[in-house]
C-alpha positions in Angstrom: 114.8 166.1 205.3 117.3 168.6 204.0 119.0 165.8 202.0 115.7 164.8 200.6 114.8 168.3 199.5 118.3 168.7 198.1 117.9 165.5 196.1 114.5 166.7 194.8 116.0 170.0 193.7 118.9 168.2 191.9 116.4 166.0 190.1 114.4 169.0 189.0 117.6 170.6 187.6 118.5 167.4 185.8 115.0 167.1 184.3 115.1 170.8 183.2 118.4 170.1 181.6 117.1 167.1 179.7 114.1 169.2 178.5 116.5 171.8 177.1 118.6 169.2 175.5 115.7 167.6 173.7 114.6 171.1 172.5 111.3 172.6 171.9 109.6 174.6 169.1 106.5 176.8 168.9 105.1 176.4 165.4 102.5 178.7 163.8 100.9 176.7 161.0 98.5 178.0 158.3 97.7 175.0 156.0 95.0 172.5 156.7 95.0 171.1 160.3 95.7 167.5 159.2 98.9 168.5 157.3 100.0 170.7 160.2 99.6 167.7 162.6 101.5 165.4 160.2 104.4 167.9 160.1 104.5 168.0 163.8 104.5 164.2 164.2 107.2 163.7 161.6 109.4 166.5 163.0 109.2 165.2 166.5 109.9 161.7 165.4 113.0 162.8 163.4 114.5 165.2 165.9 113.1 164.5 169.4 112.2 168.2 169.6 108.8 168.8 171.1 106.5 171.0 169.1 103.7 173.3 170.4 101.5 174.0 167.3 98.8 176.6 166.7 96.8 176.4 163.5 95.4 179.7 162.2 94.8 181.1 158.7 97.6 183.1 157.2 95.9 186.5 157.8 95.2 185.6 161.4 98.8 184.4 161.9 100.3 187.5 160.4 98.1 189.6 162.8 99.2 187.5 165.8 102.9 187.8 164.9 102.5 191.6 164.5 100.7 191.8 167.9 103.4 189.8 169.6 106.4 191.6 168.0 107.6 193.1 171.3 107.4 189.7 173.0 107.5 187.0 170.3 105.9 183.7 171.4 106.2 181.8 168.1 109.4 180.5 166.5 108.5 179.7 163.0 105.5 180.2 160.7 105.0 177.4 158.2 102.6 177.6 155.2 99.8 179.9 154.2 99.7 182.3 151.3 102.9 184.2 150.6 101.5 187.7 150.6 101.2 188.1 154.4 104.6 186.4 154.7 106.0 189.1 152.4 104.2 191.8 154.5 105.7 190.4 157.7 109.2 190.5 156.0 108.7 194.1 154.9 107.8 195.1 158.5 110.8 193.3 160.0 108.7 190.7 161.8 110.8 187.8 160.5 114.4 186.8 160.3 116.6 186.3 157.2 117.8 182.7 156.7 119.2 180.9 153.8 118.8 177.1 153.9 121.5 174.8 152.5 118.7 173.2 150.5 118.0 176.3 148.4 119.6 174.7 145.3 117.0 172.0 145.3 114.1 174.4 145.1 112.0 175.6 142.1 112.7 179.0 140.8 109.4 180.4 142.1 110.3 179.4 145.6 113.7 181.0 145.3 112.2 184.2 143.9 110.0 184.5 147.0 113.2 184.3 149.1 114.9 187.0 147.1 111.9 189.3 147.1 111.8 189.2 150.9 115.5 189.8 151.5 115.8 186.2 152.6 113.0 186.4 155.2 110.6 183.9 153.6 110.8 181.0 151.2 108.3 179.2 149.0 107.3 175.7 150.3 104.4 175.0 147.8 102.3 176.6 145.1 98.7 176.4 144.2 96.3 178.1 141.8 93.1 179.9 142.8 89.8 178.7 141.4 86.5 177.3 142.7 84.7 174.1 143.2 81.0 173.3 143.0 78.8 170.5 144.3 77.6 168.7 141.1 74.8 166.9 142.8 73.4 170.1 144.2 73.9 171.8 140.8 71.7 169.1 139.1 69.0 169.5 141.7 68.9 173.2 141.1 68.9 172.7 137.3 71.8 175.1 136.8 74.5 175.0 134.1 78.0 174.2 135.2 80.0 177.3 136.0 83.2 177.6 134.1 84.3 181.2 134.5 84.5 183.9 137.1 81.7 185.7 135.2 79.3 182.8 135.9 79.5 183.3 139.6 77.9 186.8 139.5 74.8 185.6 137.5 71.5 186.1 139.3 70.8 182.3 139.5 73.8 182.0 141.9 72.4 184.4 144.4 73.1 183.1 147.9 74.9 180.1 146.4 78.6 181.2 146.8 81.0 181.2 149.7 84.4 182.8 149.9 86.5 183.7 152.9 87.0 187.2 154.4 90.3 188.6 153.0 91.0 190.2 156.4 91.5 186.8 158.0 92.2 184.6 155.0 95.2 184.6 152.7 93.2 182.6 150.1 90.6 185.4 149.9 93.2 188.1 149.8 94.8 186.3 146.9 91.3 186.3 145.2 91.0 190.1 145.9 94.4 190.8 144.4 93.7 188.4 141.5 90.5 190.2 140.4 92.3 193.6 140.6 95.2 192.3 138.4 93.0 190.3 136.0 90.4 193.0 135.4 91.9 196.2 136.5 91.1 197.8 139.8 87.9 199.6 138.8 86.4 196.6 137.0 87.8 194.2 139.7 85.9 196.0 142.4 82.7 196.1 140.3 83.0 192.4 140.0 83.5 192.0 143.8 80.4 194.1 144.4 78.4 191.9 142.0 79.8 188.8 143.6 78.9 190.2 147.1 75.2 189.9 146.2 75.6 186.1 145.6 77.8 185.4 148.7 75.9 183.7 151.5 78.8 183.8 153.9 82.4 185.2 154.2 84.2 182.5 156.2 87.2 182.9 158.5 89.2 180.1 156.9 90.2 180.0 153.2 89.3 176.3 152.8 86.0 176.5 154.7 83.9 177.4 151.6 84.7 174.2 149.7 84.1 172.1 152.9 80.7 173.7 153.1 80.1 172.8 149.4 81.2 169.2 150.0 78.5 169.0 152.8 75.8 170.5 150.6 75.7 173.7 152.6 76.5 175.9 149.6 76.8 175.3 145.9 80.1 177.0 145.1 83.2 177.6 147.2 86.0 180.0 145.9 89.2 178.4 147.1 92.6 177.2 145.9 92.0 174.4 143.5 94.0 171.9 145.5 91.5 172.3 148.3 88.7 171.4 146.0 90.6 168.4 144.7 91.1 167.2 148.3 87.3 167.2 148.8 86.9 165.2 145.6 89.5 162.6 146.7 87.7 162.3 150.0 84.5 161.2 148.1 82.6 164.5 148.0 80.8 165.4 144.7 83.0 168.4 144.1 84.1 169.5 140.6 87.2 171.7 140.5 87.2 174.6 138.1 90.1 176.6 136.7 88.3 179.8 135.5 88.3 180.5 131.8 89.4 184.1 132.2 92.6 183.1 134.0 93.5 183.1 137.7 96.1 184.0 140.3 98.1 181.7 142.4 99.8 181.4 145.8 103.3 180.6 146.8 102.8 179.1 150.3 105.7 180.3 152.3 107.7 179.8 155.5 109.3 182.3 157.8 111.4 182.4 161.0 109.9 184.8 163.5 112.2 187.6 164.6 113.2 187.3 168.2 112.3 183.6 168.3 112.9 181.9 171.6 114.2 178.8 170.0 116.1 179.9 166.9 118.2 176.7 166.5 115.1 174.5 166.5 113.4 176.9 164.1 116.2 176.6 161.6 116.0 172.8 162.0 112.3 172.8 161.2 113.0 175.2 158.2 115.4 172.8 156.7 113.2 169.8 157.5 110.2 171.3 155.8 112.2 171.9 152.6 113.4 168.3 152.2 112.1 166.4 149.2 111.0 163.4 151.2 109.0 165.5 153.7 107.3 167.5 151.0 106.4 164.3 149.3 104.3 163.3 152.3 101.7 166.0 151.8 99.4 163.7 149.9 99.1 161.6 153.1 97.3 164.6 154.6 95.2 165.0 151.4 97.1 168.2 150.6 97.7 168.5 146.8 99.8 171.6 146.4 102.8 171.6 144.1 105.9 171.2 146.3 108.8 173.6 146.1 111.5 171.0 146.2 112.2 169.9 142.6 113.0 166.4 143.8 109.7 165.9 145.7 107.0 163.7 144.3 104.1 165.7 143.0 100.8 164.0 143.8 99.1 162.9 140.6 95.8 164.5 141.8 97.5 168.0 142.1 96.3 170.6 139.6 98.9 171.0 136.9 100.1 174.6 136.9 101.4 174.3 133.4 97.8 173.6 132.2 96.2 176.5 134.1 95.9 180.0 132.6 97.8 181.9 135.3 98.2 185.6 135.5 101.6 187.2 136.1 100.8 187.7 139.8 102.8 190.6 141.2 103.8 189.1 144.6 106.1 192.0 145.5 103.4 194.7 145.0 100.4 192.8 146.5 102.5 191.4 149.3 103.6 194.9 150.4 102.1 196.3 153.6 100.8 199.5 152.0 99.1 197.8 149.1 97.6 195.0 151.2 96.2 197.5 153.8 94.8 199.8 151.1 93.0 197.0 149.2 91.6 195.5 152.4 90.3 198.9 153.6 88.8 199.5 150.1 87.1 196.1 150.1 85.7 196.7 153.6 84.3 200.1 152.7 83.1 199.4 149.1 82.1 195.8 149.2 81.6 194.3 152.6 79.6 197.3 153.8 77.0 196.7 151.1 73.7 195.0 151.8 73.1 191.5 150.3 
């Protein structure tokens, strides 16, 4: 009996050793669920490392990492808008790391790395905009919206969805965009006017365009690549790059400070920057512009060179103080208003 128990104990030790040898990784993922799952599948296939993945919006992920700072449970945070990644970097929630693949990246991805003191890096880019359901538009007899100004017209009352900027990086990018595009006073006047037309503030940044694709709302304010994804999937969605100009995101990646599996985190970091891996995004119907210059840009991806982009100040609007100030002001002056 004693020999049997000893054999069992030895077997358990050997199994534990094999598990450690194979490696494991806890991934916090902020892009679309399908893309997150594709990254997990491909990384496990390439490395044998087992991945536990949690998908949350970038604002929610930032809040989770901050809440867990004294006992980190995640290893790496991949994707999601860059502003909360920069805030996490400023607050010391993430670790500096420089990949050997940095020379292959576009300048905007490298600037993100430099702005954060090496604590985050750009993995894709995408412009803000909106999409509308053209079938629903025809039924309602409305003119096609082409500008931000169109979305605050009385005929769009209750016809617009946008995410809540407290939970969604997409919506925070919109908030920061309106402030930079119009000036803070006029930007908040616009947000108050838009509030009257918003039927719902969603938790996820891509949810508004999914609702528009299903005919649940007419307009969804989202990143343009999310609207393109709905169109490619067969939904009657028209993607709009607003006439006044618009902001953009640098989707980012950060290693969490105190990660339990730092070696595996660095392996995933380098894996996610590879050109061949970034070229796979279209398989998940994700049409962002990849950060690796050698990656294949999906033909459906919005062409940033043809979009009127503002000079988005990532350092300022990704800072902890400015982000918290704007969110508090939006909550008090916009979200508290009746609709």
